[in-house]
C-alpha positions as CSV (number, residue, x, y, z in Angstrom):
1,X,140.2,-20.0,84.4
2,X,141.8,-19.8,80.9
3,X,139.2,-22.2,79.5
4,X,136.5,-20.0,80.8
5,X,138.0,-17.0,79.1
6,X,138.4,-18.9,75.9
7,X,134.8,-20.0,76.1
8,X,133.5,-16.5,76.7
9,X,135.7,-15.1,73.9
10,X,134.4,-17.9,71.6
11,X,130.8,-17.1,72.5
12,X,131.3,-13.4,71.8
13,X,132.9,-14.2,68.4
14,X,130.0,-16.5,67.5
15,X,127.4,-13.8,68.5
16,X,129.3,-11.3,66.4
17,X,129.5,-13.6,63.4
18,X,125.9,-15.0,63.6
19,X,124.2,-11.8,62.2
20,X,126.7,-11.7,59.3
21,X,126.0,-15.4,58.7
22,X,122.2,-14.7,58.7
23,X,122.6,-11.8,56.3
24,X,124.6,-13.9,53.8
25,X,122.7,-17.2,53.9
26,X,119.2,-16.4,55.5
27,X,119.3,-19.9,57.1
28,X,116.7,-19.0,59.8
29,X,113.3,-17.8,58.6
30,X,112.3,-15.1,61.1
31,X,108.6,-14.1,61.4
32,X,107.9,-10.7,60.0
33,X,107.2,-7.7,62.1
34,X,103.6,-6.3,62.1
35,X,102.8,-2.7,61.5
36,X,103.7,-0.1,58.9
37,X,107.4,-0.4,58.1
38,X,109.4,0.5,55.0
39,X,112.8,-1.1,54.6
40,X,115.5,1.4,53.6
41,X,117.0,-1.2,51.1
42,X,120.3,-2.9,50.8
43,X,123.4,-0.8,51.5
44,X,125.0,0.4,48.3
45,X,128.0,2.6,47.8
46,X,126.8,3.9,44.5
47,X,124.8,6.5,46.4
48,X,128.1,8.0,47.6
49,X,129.0,11.6,46.5
50,X,131.2,14.1,48.2
51,X,128.2,16.5,48.4
52,X,126.2,13.8,50.3
53,X,129.2,13.0,52.4
54,X,129.8,16.5,53.7
55,X,126.0,17.0,54.2
56,X,125.9,13.8,56.2
57,X,123.0,12.4,54.2
58,X,125.1,9.5,52.9
59,X,126.2,8.4,56.3
60,X,122.5,8.6,57.6
61,X,121.3,6.5,54.6
62,X,124.0,3.8,54.9
63,X,123.5,3.7,58.7
64,X,119.7,3.1,58.2
65,X,120.3,0.5,55.5
66,X,122.8,-1.4,57.6
67,X,120.4,-1.4,60.6
68,X,117.4,-2.5,58.5
69,X,119.4,-5.4,57.1
70,X,121.1,-6.6,60.2
71,X,120.9,-10.4,60.7
72,X,118.2,-11.5,63.2
73,X,117.0,-7.9,63.3
74,X,113.3,-8.9,63.8
75,X,114.2,-11.3,66.6
76,X,116.4,-8.7,68.3
77,X,113.6,-6.1,68.1
78,X,111.1,-8.6,69.6
79,X,113.6,-9.4,72.5
80,X,113.9,-5.7,73.3
81,X,110.1,-5.2,73.1
82,X,109.5,-8.2,75.3
83,X,112.0,-7.0,78.0
84,X,110.5,-3.5,78.2
85,X,106.9,-4.8,78.2
86,X,107.5,-7.5,80.8
87,X,109.6,-5.4,83.1
88,X,108.1,-1.9,82.7
89,X,104.8,-2.3,80.8
90,X,106.2,-0.3,77.9
91,X,105.0,-0.7,74.4
92,X,107.1,0.4,71.4
93,X,104.4,0.3,68.8
94,X,103.6,4.0,68.2
95,X,100.2,5.1,69.4
96,X,99.5,2.0,71.6
97,X,99.7,1.7,75.4
98,X,99.2,-0.9,78.1
99,X,96.3,-0.5,80.4
100,X,95.2,-2.4,83.5
101,X,94.2,-6.1,83.8
102,X,96.0,-7.0,80.6
103,X,94.1,-4.6,78.4
104,X,95.8,-2.9,75.5
105,X,94.6,0.5,74.1
106,X,95.2,2.7,71.1
107,X,96.2,6.0,72.9
108,X,93.9,8.3,70.8
109,X,90.9,6.5,72.2
110,X,91.9,7.7,75.7
111,X,92.5,11.3,74.6
112,X,89.0,11.3,73.1
113,X,87.5,9.9,76.2
114,X,89.2,12.3,78.6
115,X,88.3,15.4,76.5
116,X,91.9,16.2,75.4
117,X,90.7,16.1,71.7
118,X,87.6,18.2,72.1
119,X,87.4,20.3,69.0
120,X,85.0,22.9,70.4
121,X,81.2,23.6,70.5
122,X,81.2,26.0,67.5
123,X,82.9,23.5,65.3
124,X,80.6,20.6,66.3
125,X,77.5,22.9,66.0
126,X,78.4,23.6,62.4
127,X,79.1,19.9,61.6
128,X,75.8,18.7,63.2
129,X,73.7,21.4,61.6
130,X,75.1,20.4,58.2
131,X,74.5,16.7,58.9
132,X,70.9,17.4,59.6
133,X,70.6,19.5,56.4
134,X,72.3,16.8,54.3
135,X,70.2,14.0,55.8
136,X,66.9,15.9,55.0
137,X,68.0,16.9,51.5
138,X,69.0,13.3,50.6
139,X,65.8,11.9,52.0
140,X,63.8,14.1,49.6
141,X,65.9,12.6,46.8
142,X,65.2,9.0,47.9
143,X,68.5,8.3,49.6
144,X,68.7,7.6,53.3
145,X,71.7,8.7,55.4
146,X,72.1,7.0,58.8
147,X,74.7,8.3,61.2
148,X,76.1,5.4,63.4
149,X,78.2,6.2,66.5
150,X,80.4,3.2,66.8
151,X,81.6,2.1,70.2
152,X,85.0,3.0,71.7
153,X,87.2,0.9,73.9
154,X,88.2,3.7,76.2
155,X,84.6,4.7,77.1
156,X,83.5,1.1,77.3
157,X,86.1,0.1,79.9
158,X,87.6,3.3,81.4
159,X,88.5,1.3,84.6
160,X,91.2,-0.3,82.6
161,X,92.9,2.9,81.5
162,X,96.3,3.5,83.1
163,X,96.3,6.0,86.0
164,X,98.8,8.3,84.2
165,X,96.0,9.4,81.9
166,X,93.8,10.4,84.8
167,X,90.5,9.2,83.3
168,X,88.7,10.5,86.4
169,X,89.5,14.1,85.3
170,X,87.3,14.1,82.2
171,X,86.3,17.3,80.6
172,X,83.7,17.9,77.8
173,X,84.2,15.4,75.0
174,X,83.3,15.4,71.3
175,X,81.0,12.4,71.9
176,X,79.1,14.0,74.7
177,X,78.5,17.4,73.1
178,X,77.9,15.9,69.7
179,X,75.0,13.8,71.1
180,X,73.5,16.8,72.7
181,X,73.3,18.6,69.4
182,X,72.1,15.4,67.5
183,X,69.2,15.1,69.9
184,X,68.4,18.9,69.9
185,X,68.2,18.9,66.1
186,X,66.4,15.5,65.8
187,X,69.0,13.9,63.6
188,X,68.5,10.2,62.8
189,X,71.3,8.3,64.4
190,X,72.2,5.1,66.3
191,X,74.3,5.3,69.4
192,X,76.0,1.9,69.5
193,X,78.6,3.3,71.9
194,X,76.0,3.8,74.7
195,X,74.3,0.6,73.8
196,X,77.5,-1.4,74.3
197,X,78.1,0.3,77.6
198,X,74.6,-0.5,78.7
199,X,75.1,-4.2,77.9
200,X,78.5,-4.4,79.5
201,X,77.4,-6.1,82.8
202,X,74.8,-8.3,81.3
203,X,76.3,-9.5,78.0
204,X,77.4,-13.2,78.1
205,X,80.4,-12.6,75.9
206,X,83.1,-9.9,75.4
207,X,82.1,-6.9,73.4
208,X,85.7,-5.6,73.4
209,X,88.7,-7.9,73.4
210,X,91.7,-7.4,75.7
211,X,94.2,-7.3,72.8
212,X,92.2,-5.6,70.0
213,X,91.6,-2.0,69.1
214,X,88.1,-2.7,67.6
215,X,84.9,-4.2,68.8
216,X,85.0,-8.0,69.2
217,X,83.8,-10.2,66.3
218,X,80.9,-11.1,68.6
219,X,80.1,-7.5,69.1
220,X,80.1,-6.9,65.4
221,X,77.3,-9.4,64.9
222,X,75.2,-7.6,67.5
223,X,75.9,-4.2,66.0
224,X,75.0,-5.3,62.5
225,X,71.8,-6.9,63.7
226,X,70.9,-3.7,65.5
227,X,71.6,-1.5,62.4
228,X,69.6,-3.9,60.1
229,X,66.6,-3.9,62.5
230,X,66.7,0.0,62.5
231,X,66.8,0.2,58.7
232,X,63.8,-2.2,58.4
233,X,61.8,-0.5,61.2
234,X,62.6,3.2,60.6
235,X,63.0,3.4,56.9
236,X,61.2,0.2,55.8
237,X,64.2,-0.8,53.8
238,X,64.5,-4.4,52.7
239,X,67.5,-5.9,54.5
240,X,67.8,-9.7,54.7
241,X,67.9,-11.2,58.2
242,X,70.6,-13.4,59.6
243,X,70.8,-15.7,62.6
244,X,73.5,-17.0,64.9
245,X,73.1,-20.8,64.9
246,X,75.8,-21.3,67.5
247,X,78.7,-19.7,69.4
248,X,82.2,-21.0,69.3
249,X,84.3,-20.3,72.3
250,X,88.0,-20.3,71.5
251,X,91.4,-19.0,73.0
252,X,92.8,-18.8,69.4
253,X,91.9,-15.2,68.7
254,X,90.8,-14.3,65.2
255,X,91.4,-11.3,63.0
256,X,90.9,-8.0,64.7
257,X,90.5,-9.5,68.2
258,X,94.3,-9.5,68.5
259,X,95.4,-6.6,66.2
260,X,97.1,-4.6,69.0
261,X,98.9,-7.7,70.3
262,X,100.3,-8.2,66.8
263,X,101.5,-4.6,66.5
264,X,103.4,-4.9,69.8
265,X,105.7,-7.4,68.2
266,X,106.7,-9.4,71.4
267,X,109.0,-12.4,71.5
268,X,106.4,-14.5,73.4
269,X,102.6,-14.5,72.8
270,X,100.2,-12.7,75.2
271,X,98.5,-14.9,77.8
272,X,95.7,-16.9,76.5
273,X,92.2,-15.4,76.7
274,X,88.9,-16.7,75.3
275,X,86.6,-15.0,72.9
276,X,83.2,-15.8,71.4
277,X,82.7,-16.4,67.6
278,X,79.1,-16.7,66.3
279,X,78.3,-19.0,63.5
280,X,76.2,-16.9,61.2
281,X,73.5,-18.1,58.8
282,X,72.0,-15.6,56.3
283,X,68.5,-15.8,54.9
284,X,68.6,-16.7,51.2
285,X,66.6,-13.6,50.3
286,X,68.3,-11.6,47.5
287,X,69.6,-8.2,48.8
288,X,68.5,-5.1,46.9
289,X,70.1,-2.1,48.6
290,X,72.9,0.0,47.0
291,X,75.0,1.2,49.9
292,X,78.0,3.5,50.5
293,X,79.8,3.1,53.8
294,X,81.7,6.2,54.8
295,X,83.5,4.8,57.8
296,X,86.7,3.9,59.5
297,X,88.3,0.5,60.1
298,X,85.4,-0.7,62.3
299,X,83.5,-1.2,59.0
300,X,86.0,-3.7,57.8
301,X,84.3,-6.6,59.5
302,X,80.9,-5.5,58.2
303,X,82.2,-4.9,54.6
304,X,83.8,-8.3,54.3
305,X,81.6,-10.6,56.5
306,X,78.1,-9.1,56.3
307,X,77.6,-6.6,53.5
308,X,77.8,-9.2,50.6
309,X,74.8,-10.9,52.1
310,X,72.8,-7.9,53.2
311,X,73.4,-5.4,50.4
312,X,73.3,-5.7,46.6
313,X,76.3,-3.5,46.3
314,X,78.5,-1.8,48.8
315,X,81.2,0.8,48.4
316,X,83.5,1.3,51.3
317,X,84.9,4.9,51.5
318,X,87.6,4.4,54.1
319,X,88.0,7.7,56.0
320,X,86.2,9.2,53.0
321,X,89.5,9.0,51.2
322,X,90.3,5.5,49.9
323,X,88.0,3.2,48.0
324,X,88.1,-0.4,49.3
325,X,87.6,-3.4,47.1
326,X,87.3,-7.1,48.0
327,X,90.8,-7.8,46.8
328,X,92.6,-4.5,47.5
329,X,93.2,-2.2,50.5
330,X,92.4,1.3,49.6
331,X,94.8,1.9,46.7
332,X,92.1,3.9,44.8
333,X,91.1,7.4,45.9
334,X,87.4,8.2,46.3
335,X,86.2,10.5,43.5
336,X,84.2,13.4,45.0
337,X,83.8,15.3,41.8
338,X,80.2,14.4,41.1
339,X,78.6,13.5,44.4
340,X,75.0,14.3,43.4
341,X,75.1,11.7,40.6
342,X,76.6,9.2,43.0
343,X,73.8,9.8,45.5
344,X,71.2,9.2,42.8
345,X,72.4,5.7,42.4
346,X,72.6,5.0,46.2
347,X,69.8,3.9,48.4
348,X,71.6,4.1,51.7
349,X,74.6,5.9,53.1
350,X,76.0,4.6,56.4
351,X,78.2,7.2,58.0
352,X,79.9,5.3,60.8
353,X,82.4,6.9,63.1
354,X,84.2,5.4,66.1
355,X,85.2,7.3,69.3
356,X,88.8,7.6,68.1
357,X,87.8,9.6,65.1
358,X,85.2,12.0,66.6
359,X,87.6,14.9,66.2
360,X,87.9,14.4,62.5
361,X,84.4,16.0,61.7
362,X,83.2,13.1,59.5
363,X,86.4,13.3,57.4
364,X,84.8,16.2,55.5
365,X,82.1,14.0,54.0
366,X,79.2,16.1,55.3
367,X,80.9,19.3,54.2
368,X,81.5,17.9,50.7
369,X,77.9,16.6,50.5
370,X,76.5,19.9,51.7
371,X,78.3,21.9,49.0
372,X,77.2,19.3,46.3
373,X,73.6,19.5,47.4
374,X,73.7,23.3,47.7
375,X,75.9,24.3,44.8
376,X,75.5,28.1,45.4
377,X,77.3,27.7,48.7
378,X,81.1,28.1,49.0
379,X,83.1,27.3,52.1
380,X,85.8,29.7,53.4
381,X,89.3,28.5,52.7
382,X,90.1,29.1,56.3
383,X,87.4,26.5,57.2
384,X,88.9,24.1,54.7
385,X,92.3,24.4,56.3
386,X,90.7,23.8,59.7
387,X,89.3,20.5,58.3
388,X,92.8,19.6,57.0
389,X,94.3,20.1,60.4
390,X,91.7,17.9,62.1
391,X,92.2,15.1,59.6
392,X,96.0,15.2,59.6
393,X,97.1,13.0,62.5
394,X,100.4,14.7,63.1
395,X,99.2,18.3,62.5
396,X,96.3,17.7,64.8
397,X,98.5,16.3,67.6
398,X,100.8,19.3,67.2
399,X,97.8,21.6,67.7
400,X,96.8,19.7,70.9
401,X,100.3,20.2,72.2
402,X,100.3,23.8,71.2
403,X,97.0,24.5,72.8
404,X,98.1,22.9,76.1
405,X,101.4,24.9,76.1
406,X,99.6,28.2,75.4
407,X,96.7,27.6,77.8
408,X,94.2,28.1,75.1
409,X,91.4,25.9,73.7
410,X,92.1,23.4,70.9
411,X,89.4,25.0,68.8
412,X,91.1,28.4,69.0
413,X,94.6,26.9,68.3
414,X,93.3,25.2,65.2
415,X,91.4,28.3,63.9
416,X,94.5,30.5,64.4
417,X,96.8,28.0,62.5
418,X,94.2,27.6,59.8
419,X,94.0,31.3,59.3
420,X,97.7,31.7,59.2
421,X,98.1,28.9,56.6
422,X,95.3,30.4,54.5
423,X,97.0,33.9,54.6
424,X,100.4,32.4,53.6
425,X,98.7,30.7,50.6
426,X,96.3,33.6,49.9
427,X,97.5,34.8,46.6
428,X,97.4,31.4,45.0
429,X,94.0,30.4,46.2
430,X,91.0,30.4,43.8
431,X,87.4,31.2,44.6
432,X,88.1,33.0,47.8
433,X,85.2,34.3,49.9
434,X,84.6,37.7,51.4
435,X,85.3,36.2,54.8
436,X,88.7,34.9,53.5
437,X,89.6,38.5,52.6
438,X,88.5,39.8,55.9
439,X,90.6,37.1,57.7
440,X,93.6,38.1,55.6
441,X,93.3,41.8,56.5
442,X,92.8,40.9,60.2
443,X,96.0,38.9,60.1
444,X,97.7,41.9,58.6
445,X,96.4,44.1,61.5
446,X,97.8,41.7,64.0
447,X,101.2,41.7,62.4
448,X,101.5,45.4,61.9
449,X,102.4,47.1,65.3
450,X,101.2,50.6,64.4
451,X,98.0,49.4,62.9
452,X,97.3,47.0,65.8
453,X,97.9,49.8,68.3
454,X,95.5,52.1,66.4
455,X,92.8,49.4,66.4
456,X,93.4,48.6,70.0
457,X,93.0,52.3,70.9
458,X,89.8,52.4,68.9
459,X,88.4,49.3,70.7
460,X,89.2,50.9,74.0
461,X,87.5,54.1,73.0
462,X,84.4,52.3,71.8
463,X,84.4,49.9,74.8
464,X,84.0,46.9,72.5
465,X,86.0,43.6,72.2
466,X,89.2,43.9,70.2
467,X,88.2,41.1,67.9
468,X,85.0,43.0,66.9
469,X,86.9,46.2,66.2
470,X,89.5,44.4,64.1
471,X,86.8,42.8,62.0
472,X,85.1,46.2,61.6
473,X,88.4,47.7,60.5
474,X,89.0,44.8,58.0
475,X,85.5,45.2,56.6
476,X,86.1,48.9,56.1
477,X,89.4,48.3,54.4
478,X,87.9,45.7,52.1
479,X,85.1,48.0,51.1
480,X,87.6,50.7,50.0
481,X,89.3,48.1,47.8
482,X,86.1,47.2,45.9
């Protein structure tokens, strides 16, 4: 019995010493963790001060630094992740969830598919009308704008979404209403999402991988071929053709076909699955088109693998924010200061949006292009703040939660918060519109009990909606100021 106790004590001591040994000598080379992670740095006492001590910031900093530099930290995280995933189907990579039949999803796809992220008919009407106007204005200048609806994993295989998301209870979605308006206004667009769904039961190879968040590399080849054919047929643009000489079937997944599996950071690899990889041969014809791709990460595969052979020059405006280069990943911001000149030197703009980003409203690209093409127009600051909310992941999610808690629509919650933010910043804003001033006065009415009661009584007397009466009151007040 004593020998057992000694053995257990020795084992515990070894386990306690091993992390310190690893910190000091780094004998074991651990694989890095995937995902966005910033190490807090090596613990240093020089950051100590009595002020930081009594505030607790010093303790928090040292605690984080010690945790980030614990020996075998990466392996311990993988062990914990593996235990929770194997036993409970839990994933600790933020924003990713496990579905049925071994499928992994990015959660925002599911919220778009179920309608939880629906930003409202009025908002989408405005966006689509502007898309039509910009498309027509650019065509007159010799630049084509093609809107491409990229496919989404949730709408492609909803049967694999976990039951807790209740995919059977779908409400109106951004994709559904957007396409209604696109058709009604005769906007030129390609719906690759519906095309992929239509091929689902007949395609020989997977269009979406089990462990990836994007379309499969095989699906990319079909999508690019479809886009190229559309450009040649609809716009008579010179796009070189390419051919798939053969298909390689492999259980060694490449690139984006396993990007979620990497982010999960498990101890053991996922079960082997097979995927198809086409061997592409491009025609030697010299490309001539100058292209801007305003797109999300779905465009990565096109930008690196196809664009150099199909287009003479390609700029990748990632989320209409970061400019990608062949050897860098979005360190340079897109310059929107002189869009009209940029459009003059562009033959084709590919505006490509996947299901997960439908709520972003084209990342403000269409609004910016509209203002550039119609310089006399000015957008309200309140509308600009709405766009900011829709394009800020954390702010937008907060609005989704707030709308659910208050039992209101997401569109209304975003509008109210945008108005509030605009009113807070009102005095420091430049080039305010008349509508901004009216919005600020309406906000003042709402937050002044006597004034609000007066307007409410007036609305009751006139038998008209309260909102209309508040706006009339605000317009009157504004007229007295001028």
